[in-house]
N, C-alpha and C positions, 0 to 999 in steps of 0.2 A: 503493498499500500503507500509506503514512504516514497519509492522510489518513482510510482507513476504521478503522483501530486507534485514531486519534486519539480517533475519535467515541466509541468506548468509555471513554475517560478522560473526556472532557467531559460525557456522559452520566451518567456515573457521579456525577460531581462536582456536578451538577445535580440528580440523585435527593438525594445526601447532604445539599446546603444548602436543598433546597426551593425553590429557585429556579425561576421561570418569565419567559418572555418578555412585555414588555408586548402587549395586545390590538392588532390591526391589523386593516384593512380587507381582509376576503377574501370571496371568490364563495362564495353559499351552494349548495354542491356536490350535496347531496342534493335541494334544491328546485329546482335547474335542470336535473338530469338524472334525477329519479325516475322519469318516466314514460320515457323512452328506455331506462333499465337494464331495463324489464320485456321489451323485445322479445327475442323466444326466437330470432329467426332473424337470425344475424348470425355474422362471420367468427368463429371461435376465438383466443382469443391467447396467445401463447407468450411468455414472460418470459425473456430470457437474462441471467444475471449475469455480473458481470465477475471479475477476478482476485480472488481470495480468498474468492469468495462462493457456493462449496458447502462443506458438512461433508465432511471425509475423516476415511473409517476403514480400518483394518485389517482385510482380509477375514476371516481367521481368528478374531481376539482379539475385534473390534468394537470396540478399543481407539480413541478419538479422536484422530487425526492432527492435523487444524485443524478449529477452530470451538468451543474450549474454553480458558480458562485454568484448569484445577482439577487437583487433585493426582493424580487419574486419567489424563489426557491426556498426550500425549507429549511431553516435555520436550525440547526442541531444543538444550538444553545438554547433554545425556547422549548417549551412544554411541548406545542404542535408538532414543533419539527423534529424534535427527539422521539416525540412517538410514532410518528411515519416512518423515521430512519431506521426503528426497532422493529427488528422480527416480534411478531404478537408474543406475550408468554402462554397464551392459550395454545400456540402450536408447541412451544416448548416443552409445557406441562402433559404430553404425551408421546409415548413411543412411536404411535401411528405417524405416516407421512402427511403433510399438509393437503388440503385440498387446494390446488393454486388456482385454479380456476374462479375461487370465492375472495382471494385476497384482497385486499384492499389497495395495496400497493405493488403494480406490476411494473415487468420490464418492458418497455416501449420501442426500443431501438439499440445497435449496438453504439458505442461510446465514440463516434468517430472523431470528435473534440470536446474540450470542457470550455465552457461559456464564463468567464473571469468577467464580474463587474468591477472593474478598477479606475476609480478617478472618473465616473460617470460616463467611462466607455467599456464596450462589451469586446473582450479578444476572444476568438477561438482560438484554442492551441491543439493541434492536432494529437490524437492517441493511436488510433487503430488506422488512421486513414493510411499511413504510410504500409501498414501489410496490406490494404485493398490496394493501393497504387502500385505495389510490386505485383500483387497478379491480373491489374488491369492490363500491364503491359504486358505479359503472357496471354491476353485476351480473354481473360477472366473479367467478365462484367457482372458487378453484385449490384442490386437494385440502390442499396443503401450509398454507394460509391460513384453513380452515375447518373446524370439528368437523366429521366425516363423520356424526356422529349427529345433528346440528341438521337441522330442517327446509329450511334453506338448501341442503344439500348431499344428493347420492344419487349412486348409481351410474350414474344417465342423465346425470350431469353433463357436459356437452360446451362450455364456453365457455372457461375458461383453464387453462393447464397451464404450468410451471416446467421448461425444460430446465437440469438440472444437470450440471456436467463437472468432470473433473479439471483445475483450472486451472492446474495446473503445465505442463501438456503442451503442446507444438505445436497452434497456433490451428489450423491446417489440418487436423490429425488430430482435434480437437474439431469441425471444420465435418463432417468425415463421420460422426461420432456425433451430430451436428445433424441429419444427413439421414435416418439410421435412426431417430432418436427422433420425427421427424415422420411418417414411415412407420407405427411402431409407434400413436404417437397416433392416428393417422386412423382405424386399426382399431379402437381403444378409442372413439372417437367415434361410428363407425358401429353399433358393438354398443349402446352407449348409447341413443343416438338411435332405434334400431330397437326396443330394449327398450321406450322412452316410447310410440313411435308404438303398439305392441300395447297396450300400457296403455291408452291414452287412447281406443282403438277399444272396448276391454273396457268403459270407462266408458258410453260409449253415449251420453251426453248431445249434444247440437247442438255446445254448446262445446270439449267434448273433440273430437268428431269434426272439427271445424274445424280445431283445434291440430293433430291428428294427420297431417291432410292437408296442412297448411303445412310441418309438418314432414319429411313424407315427398315432398313436393317440394323440398324445400333439400336432401334428400341426392341425390334424382335428379340434381338440376343440376349439383350439384359445389360445392366451398367452397374457398377458399384461406384459409390462416393471416395473421393480422396479427401482428407482432413488435414487442417493446418491449425492447428492448435496452441494457443499461446498460455503460458503460466497456470493457472489453477484449471483453464479450459482443458489442458491436458491429462488432469485428473477425470474430469466428468468423462472424457473420450476414453481412457483407460478403462474406466468401469463398464461404459458402454459395450465395449468390445468384449470384455469379458463375459458379461452376464445379458446382454442386450436390454431389453426395456423391462428387466425383472428388478424389483425394487428388494430392498434389504429385507429377508424375513423378519416379522412382528415378534418371532419366539425367541430372537436372538442366536439362532443358529447361524454358520458360516454357509453363504451360498456355494453351490458348486460351481465351478469354471466351465461354462460350455461354450464359449467363444461365437456366443449366439452373433453378438454384432459383427461377427466377420461376414455374414451373409448381405452385410449392407456397405461394409465398408472393404476398400483395397488397399490404399497406403494412405499413413500416419504419420505426419509430421510434427513432432513436439517442440515447442520454442521456449526455452527456458522454463519448463516444467518443473515444480517442487515435488518431485516424486517422492522425497523423505521428508516434506515440510521445509518450513523455513522458520530460523528465529524469529525474523520480525514478527512472527504472529504473536509470540510470547510477549513481546515487546509492546504492541499494540492492545493488547488485552489487557496488560497489568497496567499500564502507564497511558493508554489512550493514542490519540494520534494527533499532531499537529501539522497543517504543511508548512508552516514557517512563519509567512509574513504575517503582521499583526490585522490587516485586512482581510483574512482569510480566517473562517471559523474553526473551533477546534471539535474533534470528535472524540469525546469523552469514552473511557473503558467502559462504563456501563452500558452505553449504546452497542458498541462492538461487541461486548459481552452475550449480547442477545444473537449473534450471527453465529450458526453453526460451521458454515463453511471455513471460519477463521480457526476456529478450535481443529477443524481437518487437515489445515495447514500448519497446526504444531510439529516440531522437528521429531523424529524419531532414530532411535540409534544408541549406542553405548558412548560413555564419557561426554555427554552434552550439557551435564551441570556439575560445576565444579565451586568448590568452598575458596574461602580468603586466601588459602594457598596454592590454589590450583588443584588440589587433590580432588578426584571423584565424589561426588555425592549420590546418595540413594534417594532421591527425590523423584516420584512418578508425578508426571506432568499431567496424567489423565486421573488422578485420583481427586475425586471433589473435597477429602477433606484437606487436600492440601492447598487448594483454592481457600476453603472456608476459613481455616486455622490461621491462614497468614493473611487474610482481607486483601486477597487479589481479586480484581474485577470487579463483579458484580456483588462482592462482600465488603469492599473498599469503603470506608466512612464516609465518603462523599457520594458513593451511589445510590445511597436510599432516598435522596431527592426523585432520582430517576425512577427508582421503584416505585415509588408514590404515584409517579405519571403512567409507569406500565401496568399498574395494578389499582387502580381505581377503585374505592370502597373498602381496601383493606388499609384500617386505620393505624394497627398494632406494628409496629417496627418489626417485632419478635417474627410475625407471622409474615411479614413481608419477606425478610430474611429467609425463614423456612422455606417459604416457594419460590424465592430465588434458588436454595439448594437443590430441590426437587428437580427445576429446569434444568439447572447444571448438570445433575445427574444422570437426566435421558441425553443430553446433549452430549456429554462425554461417552457414555454410553455406545451411542450410534458413531462417535468417531472412532472409537474401539473397534465395532463392526466394520465400518467402512475401509480403515486402515488392514485389518486383516483380509478384507475381501481384495484390496489391490496388492498387497504383499504376498499372498500366499502363493507358492512355488506354481507354475503351471505352465510345464513344457508343450509346443507344438502349436504356438499362435500362427495361425494362418494368415496374417497380414505382415506387411511390412511395416517397421518402426523403425522411423529416424529422428535424430535427435540435432538441434542445436542448440548449443549452451557457452557460456562464457567462462573463463577461469585466469581473469587479467584484474578483477575488481576484488579489492578486500570484502568479505562478506561476513555477517556474524554467524559463528557456526557454534558458539556454547555460550552458556548464561552463568555469570558467578552470583553465587547467593551469601550475602551478608547477612550476618543474624545479628537483629537489633531489637531489643526489648522483648527476646522471644521467640520473634517473628522471623521470616525468611524475608530479604528483600534483594529483588533481583535486580542487577547490575549488568550493562551490556558495552560498555565502552572501551574496557582495557584491548590494547593492541594483541593480547595472546588468546584473544577469544575467535579472533578471525581467520578465514580461510580463503582460499581462492575462490571465486564465483562471479557472479555479475551483479554484486551491491545488494542484492536479494536474497537468492538461491545459489547456495555453495554448489561446487562442481561435484561433489559428493553425492549431494541431493537429486542433482538435475540429471546424474548416470541412474540413480536407484541404485547405487553401490553398497551392497551388504556385507560387504569386508569390515573384520573390525579395523581399527586403525592402525594397529600392530600389525597387520597382516598386508599393509598398502603395497609391498610388491609384488604380491600375488596375481595371478591373473583374474580381470575382473568378475566377479560375481553380482550380478545384479538382478532386480527383480522384472527386468524387463529384458527380453531377447533384441538387441539393437541390431539391425542391417547395417547401421551409419551412423556415426558419431562425428559431427564437424563442432570445433569450438573455435569461438571468434572472440576477438578482444573487443569488448563491449559491455555495457548496463544491460540492464532487464529490458527496459522500454528500447534500447538502441538495438539490441537484435533485432527487431521487427523491420528496420530500415537499414541495417546494414549491409552495405553492396555485395558481400561475400555470401551474405544469405540470401539476396537476391537473386545472384547468379545462380547460386547450388540448387535452389528450390524450385527455379523454373527450369533447371535442367530436368531435375527429377521428376518434374510433372509432365512437362512437354516434350523431353527426348526420352525419356526413360517407358517403356512398354508397360502397360498395367496387368494385373494377372488376367488371364484368361476366364471365363466364364465357365 
């Protein structure tokens, strides 16, 4: 979360100062892939964003809950804004998956840009626009990235779509939504492609008839989707690949890996995905989040503490928690007692004001804390189950998996616990707590590297059977616009043959 919003500040500063980076040697993408981009018969691409990556709006009022820092957007420091940004406690106090069709706050589109209301002006700062531009160079036209009235886009379009979702929710719930999205998108593609076949045949020219025959044969043979998933979107994709649209079992049992998603997916590209979590998640859940400049609102830990997805980004592995001397500590970050006894997150003294807002009618402070504990117990239980589902060994993945990650930026990998007044106080600032990564996700997490740190020289043992890994010198958001990423992902999608049906 920190990296994504910090991008807004840096970009605004560059715009204001008129600064630009020095020119470097980069591949001529349009020249390299110009001809390949004209190929009509291809796997459609689905873009899956990460945390914070979709615009959230209130269903009835259409007020922006996330995606703009303007006077009309929800303010997390006010009662109404905090209640709208937080996940309802009614959804947290049950092990059942929420009915998102009835949710008051919904995802209405991918976050192409964040609107900043600064000094009475609105500045649009690009977020996922770069990854859509990359695909656009390859002829992948997404409705959110192309003017529908332009000649490059029509109702017959069938090359690229973005899955946007409520990133606050359980990733397994959003994986189920992803399955529904793919079914709807397949129906949309089929309708558009058939319209195009009819129109081409009506034209009657030899060229039009040949294209119509080619497109009709493609539809008849069937097709799968390619996926480009950034950050947490890779976790949603990985769950869907393993289990299709099957939710986590409500009885707490571990689901069986069926590779049901492989019927829909052909090739998967993960970009900066925290397969073993990110220590940023703990920092945000304990300390809240502040974008930095005083003009932007702060996001208190009590609001973030209602978001199941952030707990599912907590890091996993040995040696993640150390004491003041740097020795490993046995602290279970997924134990509700640890959070309760140390006054973290929803249990912090200043969280009670927010709990009053989230639990109207509950006037007793002890009862509010009790309900917060019940909610977090459920969230952490679902988090453990989700981690077991995506971490369990599962040989025989039928889909190609490729990773783009960074290992040049210092990235928080461990947390130091200070003992103060009988409680553990997490600290994250010491240099010895950092490892190579992209400033948000460590190299180890991106690789899903299951090796103990003491065995770092052994052959890689990962939770994902990678078909290819590319490391880039960049940060978490910079990966999506890095020219090496652009070159390689277009080569992979446009010049490598898809899996046969």
